[in-house]
N, C-alpha and C positions, 0 to 999 in steps of 0.2 A: 583749357579744361583741366590739364594736369595741375595747374596752380591751385584750383579749387579743391581738388582731390587731396593734395598734400596736407592741407590744413585739417582735413577730416580724418586722417589716419590715426589709429590708436598708437600709443607707445608700443614699441617692439613689433609693429606690424610687418608683414612681408608683402612685397609686391613683385609681380613678374613683369618684365619689360620685353616687348617683342615688336618688331616692325619699324622700318624707317622709310617706307615707300613714299610717304608724303613729301619727302625732301630729296628724292633721287635726282630731280632735274634742277634743283636750286643751286646757285653758285656757292652759297654758304648755308649751313644749318641755321634755322631760326634761333634766336636767343632762348635760353632756358627759362624756367619759372623763376620769378623774383623771390619766392620763398623756398628755394631749393635747400637752403641751410636747415630748414625744419626736418628734413630727412635725417640729419645728424642728431639734432636735439631730441627727436622722437625715437632715435635709435632704430630706424627702419632698416630692414634687410631688403636689398634689391637683388634680383637675379635675372640676368639677361638670358634669353634663349632664342634659338631659331628652330623652325619646323624640322630641319634635318636632324636635330638632336633626338627626335622622337619618331622617326620613320618606322621603326620596328613596331610601333603601336598604332599605325595609321588605320588599319582595318578595324581595330577596337574603337577608335575615335569616330570613324565613319558610321559604324553601327549605332553608337551612342547618339551622335548628332541626328541621324535619321529617325531614331525613336523620339527625340525631343521635337523634331519638326512634325512628325506624324501625330504626336500627342498635343500639338499646338502649344508647347511650352516655350518655343522660340519661333520667331517668324523671320526667315531669312529675307534679306533685301537684295533684289537683283534687278538690273536693267537689261532687257533683251533688245539688241539692235538687229533688225532684219536685213539680210543681204550681205553676201560675200564681199561686195564692192566697198563696204564700210569697214572691213577688217583692219586695214592699216590705221585709219583715223581712230578707231575704237581702241586698238592696241596702244597707241600713243596716249590716249586719255587715261589709261590705267596708271601711268606714271606722272601725270600732271594733276593739277587741281581741277579735276572734273566735277561737274555738277551732279554726277551720278554716284550716290552712296552704294555701298555693298558691292556685290559681284557684278561685273560688266561682261555680258555674254553676246557673242555674235551668232545669230541663227543663220547657218549656211544652207539649210534645207529648202 
């Protein structure tokens, strides 16, 4: 997916990079995009970040995201797994190539 995106970037574009969970349990990171050099020739600025960099704005983000969900501007994807007994397996699936996109939740009620 990133390969296709690189070719469509404007010159002097900026992109934010966040998240590596897809590779936590892999012995080696997957190879990068074949057109990675285009980031140089397009003079793209990349900035990595982690959520901890912005914890002071968490409440603001929660309010904004809640309004986007309420107004149906975004549709969050989640899979709910019923039953406390499924907690260990479901937790492991969050770090593997699970077939469940989005948030993975265990309902223990």
